[in-house]
C-alpha positions in Angstrom: 0.0 0.0 0.0 2.8 2.4 0.9 4.5 1.8 -2.4 1.3 2.5 -4.2 0.8 5.8 -2.3 4.4 6.9 -3.1 4.0 5.9 -6.7 0.8 7.9 -6.9 2.3 11.1 -5.4 5.4 10.7 -7.5 3.4 10.5 -10.7 1.2 13.5 -9.5 4.4 15.6 -8.8 5.8 14.9 -12.3 2.5 15.6 -13.9 2.1 18.9 -12.2 5.7 19.9 -12.9 5.3 19.0 -16.6 2.0 20.9 -16.9 3.7 24.0 -15.2 6.7 23.8 -17.5 4.4 23.3 -20.6 2.3 26.3 -19.6 5.4 28.5 -19.2 6.6 27.4 -22.6 3.3 28.2 -24.2 3.2 31.6 -22.5 6.8 32.3 -23.6 6.0 31.3 -27.2 2.9 33.5 -27.2 4.9 36.5 -25.9 7.6 36.0 -28.5 4.9 35.8 -31.3 3.2 38.9 -30.0 6.5 40.8 -29.9 7.2 39.8 -33.5 3.7 40.7 -34.6 3.7 44.1 -32.9 7.2 45.2 -33.8 7.1 48.3 -36.1 9.8 49.7 -38.5 9.9 53.3 -39.7 12.1 55.0 -42.2 13.0 58.5 -41.1 15.1 61.4 -42.3 17.3 62.3 -39.4 17.8 65.9 -38.2 21.2 66.0 -40.0 19.5 64.8 -43.3 20.4 61.1 -43.4 18.0 58.2 -44.0 17.5 56.1 -40.8 15.6 53.0 -39.9 13.9 53.1 -36.4 12.4 49.9 -34.9 9.9 49.8 -32.0 9.9 46.5 -30.1 7.3 45.8 -27.4 9.0 43.2 -25.1 6.0 41.6 -23.4 8.0 39.1 -21.4 10.1 41.6 -19.5 7.6 44.5 -19.8 10.2 46.6 -21.6 9.6 48.8 -24.7 12.6 49.3 -26.9 13.3 51.8 -29.6 16.4 51.1 -31.7 18.3 52.6 -34.6 21.5 51.4 -36.2 23.8 52.6 -33.4 21.6 53.5 -30.5 18.6 52.4 -28.4 16.2 53.6 -25.8 14.7 51.2 -23.2 11.5 52.0 -21.4 11.1 49.8 -18.3 7.6 50.7 -17.2 5.8 49.2 -20.2 2.5 47.6 -19.3 2.1 44.9 -21.9 -0.5 46.6 -24.1 0.5 47.1 -27.8 1.9 50.6 -28.2 0.3 53.1 -30.6 2.9 54.5 -33.0 2.7 57.0 -35.9 4.9 59.2 -38.0 4.3 62.9 -37.1 6.3 63.9 -40.1 9.4 62.7 -42.0 11.7 63.1 -38.9 9.6 62.4 -35.8 7.8 59.3 -34.4 5.2 59.5 -31.7 5.0 56.4 -29.4 2.1 56.1 -27.0 2.2 53.3 -24.4 0.3 52.3 -21.3 1.9 52.1 -17.9 0.8 50.5 -14.7 -1.7 52.6 -12.7 -3.4 52.1 -9.4 -6.9 50.9 -8.7 -9.3 52.6 -11.0 -6.5 54.6 -12.6 -5.5 54.6 -16.2 -2.1 56.0 -17.3 -0.5 56.4 -20.7 2.8 58.2 -21.7 4.0 59.7 -25.0 7.5 59.6 -26.3 8.5 61.5 -29.4 11.8 60.4 -31.0 14.0 61.6 -33.8 17.5 60.8 -34.9 20.6 62.9 -35.2 24.2 61.9 -35.8 23.1 58.2 -35.6 21.7 58.7 -32.1 18.1 58.5 -30.9 16.9 61.7 -29.4 13.9 61.9 -26.9 12.5 65.1 -28.4 9.6 65.0 -25.9 8.6 62.7 -23.1 5.4 63.3 -21.2 2.2 62.0 -19.6 -0.4 61.7 -22.4 -3.4 60.4 -20.5 -4.5 59.9 -16.9 -7.9 59.2 -15.5 -9.2 58.1 -12.2 -12.4 57.7 -10.2 -12.6 57.4 -6.4 -15.9 57.5 -4.8 -17.8 60.6 -6.0 -14.8 62.2 -7.7 -13.6 61.9 -11.3 -10.4 63.3 -12.8 -9.0 63.3 -16.3 -5.9 64.7 -18.0 -5.0 64.3 -21.6 -2.9 65.9 -24.4 -3.1 65.8 -28.2 -0.3 67.0 -30.4 0.8 67.6 -34.0 3.9 69.0 -35.6 4.3 71.9 -38.0 7.3 73.1 -39.9 9.6 71.3 -42.3 13.1 71.6 -40.8 15.0 72.1 -37.5 14.8 75.9 -37.9 11.0 76.1 -37.8 9.7 72.9 -36.2 6.9 73.6 -33.8 5.0 71.1 -31.6 1.3 72.1 -31.1 -0.2 70.6 -28.0 -3.8 70.7 -26.8 -4.2 70.1 -23.0 -7.5 69.0 -21.4 -7.7 68.6 -17.6 -10.7 68.4 -15.3 -11.8 67.4 -11.8 -15.4 66.8 -10.9 -16.2 66.1 -7.2 -19.7 65.9 -5.7 -18.4 66.0 -2.2 -16.0 69.0 -2.7 -17.4 71.0 -5.6 -15.1 73.9 -4.8 -12.3 71.8 -6.2 -14.0 71.3 -9.5 -12.4 72.8 -12.7 -12.2 72.4 -16.4 -9.0 73.4 -18.1 -8.5 73.5 -21.9 -5.5 75.2 -23.5 -3.4 75.1 -26.6 0.4 75.7 -26.4 3.2 75.7 -28.9 6.6 74.2 -28.2 9.7 75.4 -30.0 12.5 73.1 -31.1 16.1 73.3 -29.8 18.2 72.2 -32.8 21.3 71.8 -30.6 19.7 69.5 -28.0 17.0 68.1 -30.4 14.1 68.6 -28.0 10.9 70.6 -27.8 10.4 73.1 -25.1 8.2 75.9 -23.7 10.9 78.0 -22.1 14.5 77.8 -20.8 14.5 77.9 -17.0 17.2 78.1 -14.4 17.6 75.5 -11.7 19.9 76.2 -8.7 20.6 73.7 -6.0 18.0 71.3 -7.2 18.3 67.5 -7.1 17.4 64.8 -9.6 17.1 61.1 -9.2 17.8 58.9 -12.2 16.0 55.6 -13.0 19.1 53.8 -11.6 18.4 55.6 -8.3 21.4 57.9 -8.5 20.8 61.2 -6.9 22.6 64.3 -8.3 22.6 68.0 -7.7 22.0 70.1 -10.8 22.6 73.8 -11.5 22.1 75.5 -14.9 19.6 76.6 -17.6 17.5 73.8 -19.0 14.7 73.3 -21.5 11.4 73.1 -19.8 8.0 71.9 -21.0 4.8 73.2 -19.4 1.6 71.3 -20.2 -1.0 72.6 -17.8 -0.2 71.2 -14.3 2.5 68.9 -15.7 6.1 70.2 -16.1 9.2 68.5 -17.4 12.9 69.5 -17.6 15.5 68.1 -20.0 18.7 67.6 -18.0 21.8 65.8 -19.2 20.0 64.1 -22.1 17.0 62.9 -20.1 13.6 64.2 -19.1 12.7 64.8 -15.4 9.5 65.7 -13.6 8.4 66.2 -10.0 8.2 68.6 -7.1 10.5 71.5 -8.1 10.9 72.6 -4.5 12.4 69.3 -3.5 13.5 66.7 -6.0 12.8 65.7 -9.6 12.7 62.1 -10.9 13.5 60.7 -14.3 10.4 60.3 -16.4 10.0 56.9 -17.9 
């Protein structure tokens, strides 16, 4: 009897292990097929006038979104497994919209605009595209829409419409509706869009690798309603300007 019981549980263990491994293999195979299916290639004219191929790869297994060109890449770690929406804004810029993890009853989506210069990918703009949430009797929504005008680095403009509202039944004094259009200029030396150039003195930034740095200088700044971003040392940062800014990703 004991031998039969041991044999039974041994067989059960191997069956469960096999099924688990098989399920993992099926999931991995499905993720690889989805990545291949949703990978997009675009042919751009770089800011310095060269033809470039840019590839956007949604890595569903590691929740990483990659943007690559011949000699450079950008990796976005906070990719939430939904196929990104991509489009050519014009001959030189790609817009990449992708979902990120939100909290309960919260939806979040970011926008990255990339171009290429000197064989390097340039994050021309990186911002929150969409956020909505509902808690009890309060609803909030923030979203932006954009398009590009101009035909070269000397006259590119990014036109952005911002919509933001809060509707609370419990605290109606906090309610508001904000709609505004803004135009961002293009810095052809840094290859980024910006609202103004602003001075930061004795401020701190924290990179995505958790490195904390003190920064001082004049930096491109984007103002999109209540959301603000600074381009510092080749990366975009956002946060409480009185304390510390964090790398946007």
